[in-house]
C-alpha positions, 0 to 999 in steps of 0.5 A: 500500500503506498504511503499516504501523503501527510496533511499539508505535505507534498507529493512528487508526480512526473510533470508529464503525468500530471499534465496529461491527467489534467488535460484529459479531464479538461478535454472530457469536460469540454467535449461532453459538457460544453461543445458537442450536442446530444444526438437525441435533443440536439442541445448543448448543456447551456441551451438545455439548462436555459430552456429548463430554467425558463420553463421553471419560471413559467415562461411558456409560449402563452405566458407574459415576457420576463426580463432576460436578466432574470432568466440568466441569473436563474440559470447561473445560480441553479444550473450553469456556474459560468459567466453571465455574458456567455449564457446571455449570448446563448440565449440571444442566439436561440431568439435570432430568426436569422441564426436559428431556423426554428427559434427556441426563444421568443424575444422582445427587444433588441436581439441583434441583427444580420448586420452583426450588431449586438443585442441590447443588455439583458436588463433591457430585453425580455424573453419567453419560450416558443412553441418549438421549445415547448415541444422539446420540453413536452412530457418532462414532468412525466418521468420521460427522461432521467435527472441528475444533481446540479453542480451544487447538489441542491437541485436537479436538472434533466440529462436530456429533454424529451424532444418531441421536435427533431432539433438536431437536424432542424436547427443544427449545431456548431462547436469546437471541443478539444481535438474535435469539432461539430458543424451541422447545418439546419434543415427543414422540419417537414422534410425531416418528419417525412424521412422519419416516418419512412424510416419507421416503416422501413427500418433498414432504409439507408442514407441514399433513400432518406435523401429523397426526403431530405435533399439538402440543408434549409438555412434561415437566411435562404440562399441558393445551394449549388452543390452537386447532388453527388457531393451532397449524398457523399457528405450525408453518407459519411457525416462529413463534407461541405455545401456551396451556398450562394446569395439569391439575386435578380436583375431589375431593368432600369430606364434607358436600357440600363439594369441593376442587380438586387441581392435579396438573400445572403448566405447563412451566418454572413454579416451584411455590413461586413459583406458590403465593406468587403465589396467596397474594399475590392472596388477601391483596390480596382479588383471589380472594375466592372462594378460602378456602385454598391448600395445597401437599401435594406429594411427588415428585408435584405436588399443590396443593390449592385450597379454595373459600369456598362449595360452591355455586360452580362449579369452573370459575368458581373456576379462571378468575381463577386462570388469568388472574392466575397462572401456572396458565396460561402462553403458551409461545413458538415461534420455530424460529430455528436454525443451518442447517448450523451456520453460518446462522441461519434460522427454519424451519417444521416440515417444514424442521426434519424434512428437515434432520434426515433429510438429516443422518442420510443424510449420517451413514449414507453416511460411516459406511458408507464408513468401515466399508467401508474398515475391512473392506477393510483387514481382508480384505487381512490375512485374504487374506494369512493364508489364503495362508500357511496353505497352506505354514506350514512355509515361513513358519517356515523363512523367519522362522528362516533369513532375515535380512530375513524381510518381503521374503522373505515378500513375494517367496515368497507375493506378499504386500503389505507390510501382509500380510507385517507381519501374518504376522510379528506373528501369534502361534504359537497362531494356527497351529492348524487351528481358527484357520484355520477361524475366519479363513475364517468371518470372511473370508466374513462380512466379504465379505458385509458388504462386498457389502451396504455397496457395494449400500447406497452405490449405492442411495439408496432402500435408504439411506432404507429403512435410516434408516426402519428405524432410526426405527422402532426408535427409535419402539418404544424411546420409544413410547407403551407406555413410561413415558418415551415416553407423551404427557404433555401433553393437547390440549383445546379452549379452554373457554368463559369461565364466568360471573363469580363471583357478586357475593355472593362479592365484598365490596361496598364503594365504591372510587375508580379512578384512571388516570394519563396514562401508563396506570397503574391503581389503586384506593383505598377510598371515594369520594375527592373530593379526589385532590390528595394522590395521588402519581404517578411522575415526569412522570405525573399524574391523567387519569381518576378514577371512583367505583365499587363493588368489584362493578362493571365498568368500560368503557374506550374506547381510541383505536383504537376498541376497548372493554375491560371491567375487573372492579373487584375485580381492579384493583390496590390503592392501595399503590404506583403500581398496574399498567400498564393494558397488563398488564391488557388487550391494549392495543397500544403507542401507544394510550391510553384515551379514556373510562372509565365504570362499566358499568350496562347498558341505556344508550346511548353516543355514539361519534365519531372525530377524522375527524368520523364516529360513531354511537350504540351500546347499552352492552350491545353493547360489554361485552367478555369477554376481555383482547383487548376488542371492536372497535366503532368502525372508523377510517379511516387516520390517524383515532383515537377521540375521543369516548365519552359517555353519551346521556341518555334525554331527549336530542334533539340532538347538539352537535359541535365541531372544532379549527377552533372550528366548532360544530354542533347537529343532531337526535339522530334523524339518528344511526343505532344500530349495533353496530359500524362507522365510522358517519356523518359528524357534522360536515364539518371542514376543516383540523382534527379533531373534538375533542368531542361530546355529546347534550343536550336542546335546551330546556335549552340547551348548557352548557360550563365557563367559568372556575370556573363553567358557562355555558349557551347556550339560543338554539342557532339560530346553530349549528343545522343538519343532520348533516354540515354544517360548523357556525358559529363557536363563541360568544365565551367558548367554551373554548380547548381546544374541549371542552364539559367 
């Protein structure tokens, strides 16, 4: 047995052990008690405690409002010993119609707005529960769920709510725990109920079938969902994914053939004021040269007006860069990481989430039925006693008047139980009327019939599921498409084709210099700068690519994983500051970097090569990409990377390659195939090294490379000439140590 630590003493514990134990306790507390919702009622502890405290305060949907400060104080004092600001923020969000699809709190006062303005202080606002919250709490007094002691042991709180309403999917949830997170968008209750009813009848139904009823999320702020159906299905099938959501807009004709665009719905959780500020910033930076003005004409309804510079411009061409550069288009994540049974974190798919809700409703129905059955049993016992004594009321009166201990006397005389005798003694004189006896018999008959129904229900599982199905049908009717709250707000559309680029005439044509640093930061400066020594970079960074271009040009960026990206120069960040990371402009994976950058001209040919010594010729027009994801052109073997992308002059007839083992090879250009995509052919056989450079040349003009401050040209290429795929010969004396031509 280990020695006990004396009172007031110390115990030596390894630091790593003490830290891991404490961090594990913190992580478990964050995951279970703060950040992840319960799959059964879709609530986190703070939301559950808020609703339960408001119910205890009598703030039902039909009751009068009470100050939010009263609610927050009750929650903190009884259930949730945390800061009042955090609790009030949670209360406010439950009341915001633009944040919660089906609000759980009915707020009175300033509860914030879609511009991002904060709610008024809790002493000024008032609240009560909504009908949705009442449905979540329905049956909580009927032993429907378990209770546990509060933090101070003086009270009890529900572990989970009975949840007649499918809150998890209906209102969604988001949170960041320790080592995990959750992100569940809101959905339409009518669609959820139809899926649940189908799942009751077909318990083996999978996610693909259930998607016929729940096609996609339904956001409180509306918008247009343009995610492909295959991606949506994959996200719900795995429990992880994302959805592409755009603002809803329409063209409004104006006088003399002009037009404007009116945005009527913005994406979920986007602040309108910040969105307009971002558009204004892009206009000031001349990244939206075809947009003349942006105005906010919103009232309680969103209306953002976009005015084009030219009426000849296509509206879709105007909107596309706005979707790309602003939050008029966002990606909403799906990560259905929830607490299974209130304890175990688990990423569930759509079918598992729906089954968990149905299982919870089934358990609640059984518990409520048993509770009601016990209540009926106790009431029938009392009514049976009443009916017995009504046969001889005179004797009852005599016993009460003459006996010193009337209860035992009644029990002996009428064969009553102690409970029945107590009820008879507590009976009021007015209940001795004949009409009261008739009412008791009617109540007895009604309760007996209800008891029979409940016993049948508890003994028949199919009847229980039918009852749950009927309840879901009522819920679907109350929140169906015919109601204002229940109609679908988010429209599903196919992903639109990318429109043509804005006409060059709409972009101011001027010379610029594009600078890309070694760490991938991109910026432009006006003019064609020959001396870039004065340009400053972040600490540890330096110049890598300097390209002279025009603001109307497009750049081709060839990355180390063999993919081409196309950048519009007019959309690149200006020279102030350090620019922007290339990874924020295109989808360049972590660990990959640019290999070559050139201005797209069209009609040229490019020589591509990998570090493994394979390559081919590709037409420049075949590598231009239209999306952030770029275009994969050079396929690579495991361990290889893209090494070379160089322009092939029209008069070139040969190719020169050099490897890190300083072997140089020159062979005919005609030996290389022209391809649109692939690994290519072997350019040079390399042992113990990698291909470092390649170029196309005219043999009669010789091979040139940098040598010190000048350029050296070797015209006799015979010693290094050979066939494609050979190893080559030792590079000439004076060839660069870096084994590169330029």
